[in-house]
C-alpha positions in Angstrom: 14.5 -5.8 -5.4 14.0 -8.6 -2.6 11.3 -6.6 -1.0 9.3 -6.7 -4.2 9.7 -10.4 -4.6 8.6 -10.7 -1.2 5.3 -8.4 -1.9 5.1 -10.2 -5.1 4.7 -13.9 -2.9 2.2 -12.6 -0.5 0.3 -11.1 -3.0 0.1 -14.4 -5.0 -0.5 -16.2 -1.8 -3.6 -13.8 -1.3 -4.7 -14.2 -5.4 -4.7 -18.2 -4.5 -7.3 -18.0 -1.4 -5.0 -20.5 0.5 -4.8 -20.0 4.8 -0.5 -20.7 4.7 2.1 -20.4 2.2 5.5 -20.9 2.5 7.6 -17.5 2.5 11.4 -17.2 2.8 11.4 -21.0 3.3 8.9 -21.1 6.4 5.5 -21.8 6.9 3.5 -18.9 8.0 -0.2 -18.4 8.0 -2.1 -16.0 5.7 -4.1 -13.1 7.6 -6.5 -11.4 5.1 -6.9 -8.8 7.5 -3.7 -7.3 7.4 -2.5 -5.1 4.5 0.5 -3.1 3.6 1.5 0.8 1.7 4.1 2.3 0.6 4.6 6.2 1.3 6.6 8.2 -0.9 8.0 11.7 -0.1 9.7 12.7 -3.3 11.8 15.6 -2.8 13.3 15.4 0.7 16.9 15.5 1.5 18.6 11.7 1.3 15.3 10.0 0.3 15.6 8.3 -3.0 12.6 6.7 -5.3 11.4 2.8 -4.7 12.3 0.4 -7.4 10.1 0.5 -10.6 9.5 -3.2 -9.9 8.2 -2.5 -6.3 6.2 0.4 -7.2 4.3 -1.5 -10.1 3.1 -3.7 -7.2 1.3 -1.1 -5.2 -1.9 1.0 -6.3 -1.1 4.8 -6.8 -3.1 7.1 -4.4 -3.0 10.9 -4.3 -3.6 12.4 -1.0 -3.9 16.3 -0.5 -5.1 18.7 2.4 -8.5 18.9 2.4 -10.6 22.1 2.0 -12.5 22.7 5.5 -14.1 26.1 3.8 -15.8 23.7 1.1 -16.6 20.8 3.2 -18.3 23.1 6.0 -20.5 24.7 3.2 -21.6 21.7 2.1 -22.1 20.8 5.7 -24.3 23.9 6.4 -26.1 24.0 2.9 -27.2 20.2 4.1 -29.5 21.4 6.7 
């Protein structure tokens, strides 16, 4: 996909440790404090899966609801 190619260009510039690079025909500065992420919510109506070549450029991270009871118990036992 086009987005996957653009993300790959940015990742290559970061790996090369350059301060500016040509992106889509325009020279832009590279800020190392910036980042991007992709949120996937499979199963919602009308949403499609991301292309595999785009998913391959990002690290998979799973998120879950925290267990507040266990967190509280650990905090109380730590005193």
